[in-house]
C-alpha positions as semicolon CSV with decimal commas, in nm:
position;residue;x (nm);y (nm);z (nm)
1;M;-0,006;0,000;-0,009
2;T;0,134;0,333;-0,086
3;E;0,047;0,646;0,128
4;Q;0,079;0,996;0,006
5;L;0,277;1,216;0,247
6;L;0,278;1,541;0,052
7;R;0,144;1,717;-0,256
8;L;0,268;2,066;-0,364
9;R;0,184;2,250;-0,677
10;L;0,451;2,535;-0,760
11;P;0,516;2,764;-1,032
12;T;0,786;2,661;-1,274
13;D;0,998;2,938;-1,135
14;S;1,333;2,882;-1,000
15;A;1,245;3,087;-0,690
16;F;1,028;2,791;-0,567
17;V;1,282;2,522;-0,612
18;S;1,392;2,579;-0,256
19;V;1,025;2,531;-0,128
20;A;1,028;2,178;-0,298
21;R;1,377;2,093;-0,147
22;E;1,271;2,205;0,206
23;A;0,947;2,024;0,184
24;V;1,122;1,695;0,090
25;V;1,370;1,731;0,367
26;S;1,098;1,787;0,624
27;V;0,930;1,461;0,474
28;A;1,253;1,283;0,512
29;R;1,314;1,414;0,854
30;K;0,993;1,273;0,968
31;L;1,074;0,945;0,829
32;R;1,390;0,945;1,020
33;F;1,645;0,949;0,749
34;P;1,989;1,032;0,868
35;E;2,109;1,387;0,779
36;A;2,341;1,282;0,495
37;E;2,046;1,107;0,326
38;R;1,843;1,402;0,366
39;E;2,087;1,625;0,218
40;A;2,131;1,380;-0,068
41;L;1,755;1,392;-0,131
42;R;1,756;1,782;-0,106
43;L;2,020;1,787;-0,400
44;A;1,830;1,514;-0,609
45;V;1,493;1,697;-0,566
46;G;1,646;2,035;-0,656
47;E;1,790;1,888;-0,992
48;A;1,459;1,727;-1,076
49;C;1,267;2,053;-0,995
50;N;1,539;2,259;-1,195
51;N;1,482;2,031;-1,486
52;A;1,097;2,091;-1,452
53;V;1,146;2,470;-1,441
54;E;1,381;2,477;-1,730
55;H;1,149;2,241;-1,940
56;G;0,804;2,336;-1,799
57;G;0,755;2,656;-1,990
58;Q;0,678;3,008;-1,882
59;R;0,376;3,025;-1,636
60;G;0,364;2,650;-1,599
61;M;0,322;2,450;-1,280
62;L;0,523;2,159;-1,141
63;T;0,382;1,906;-0,904
64;L;0,576;1,743;-0,628
65;R;0,456;1,447;-0,440
66;C;0,599;1,227;-0,160
67;L;0,470;0,891;-0,116
68;Q;0,566;0,600;0,095
69;D;0,525;0,236;0,056
70;Y;0,662;-0,036;0,274
71;E;1,027;-0,015;0,147
72;F;1,071;0,326;-0,021
73;L;1,018;0,695;-0,005
74;I;0,888;0,775;-0,348
75;I;0,930;1,148;-0,480
76;E;0,752;1,249;-0,799
77;V;0,833;1,576;-0,977
78;S;0,598;1,636;-1,270
79;N;0,525;1,938;-1,516
80;S;0,360;1,983;-1,837
81;G;0,663;2,011;-2,048
82;E;0,769;1,780;-2,313
83;G;1,068;1,581;-2,196
84;T;1,267;1,322;-2,376
85;L;1,337;0,972;-2,244
86;P;1,711;0,922;-2,185
87;T;1,873;0,691;-2,412
88;D;2,233;0,698;-2,274
89;P;2,362;0,605;-1,930
90;A;2,380;0,905;-1,704
91;A;2,745;1,036;-1,673
92;M;2,902;1,342;-1,532
93;P;2,993;1,608;-1,811
94;D;3,328;1,760;-1,844
95;P;3,415;1,981;-1,547
96;S;3,408;2,277;-1,750
97;A;3,079;2,213;-1,873
98;E;2,803;2,448;-1,763
99;G;2,516;2,220;-1,705
100;G;2,425;1,848;-1,767
101;R;2,488;1,704;-1,420
102;G;2,131;1,687;-1,304
103;R;2,050;1,336;-1,428
104;A;2,391;1,188;-1,303
105;L;2,333;1,347;-0,961
106;M;1,972;1,221;-0,927
107;E;2,082;0,870;-1,017
108;A;2,386;0,875;-0,781
109;L;2,199;1,013;-0,475
110;T;1,896;0,787;-0,497
111;D;1,822;0,406;-0,538
112;S;1,651;0,448;-0,858
113;V;1,523;0,711;-1,090
114;E;1,230;0,658;-1,349
115;Y;1,144;0,898;-1,635
116;L;0,772;0,873;-1,741
117;I;0,703;1,096;-2,053
118;G;0,371;1,133;-2,255
119;E;0,064;1,335;-2,353
120;G;0,218;1,676;-2,272
121;N;0,357;1,547;-1,920
122;T;0,697;1,462;-1,780
123;L;0,724;1,301;-1,450
124;V;1,060;1,206;-1,270
125;R;1,014;0,932;-1,008
126;L;1,298;0,913;-0,737
127;K;1,313;0,647;-0,493
128;K;1,505;0,619;-0,159
129;R;1,498;0,312;0,061
130;L;1,343;0,387;0,402
131;P;1,587;0,372;0,699
132;L;1,587;0,071;0,906
133;S;1,375;0,141;1,224
């Protein structure tokens, strides 16, 4: 059974990315994730939200959902932008590159990342195993 813990709709504006990051950290704290894992989630969610802002279009909205099942915290970031499914493995770009690190960071900092794209909607689903009680 999956339980929804949080749902936020935010403008696709970079000023609201910090709101999404802090909301996820609050959920992770409630679920007793250690500080290092909360910070990893903060960064991964920030990257997912930055991508939604970049590709979500002017005056668009992004939706952030946090769900919990028996094994994972599941974080979904969706927007109405037309994304593309990744075809190559995520890799860090050259250190001098100005961007392109988001996908590699999300995949390194979580247990799994799924990309669901279709019908004018892009959803990134991040999963992080719940800490042992």
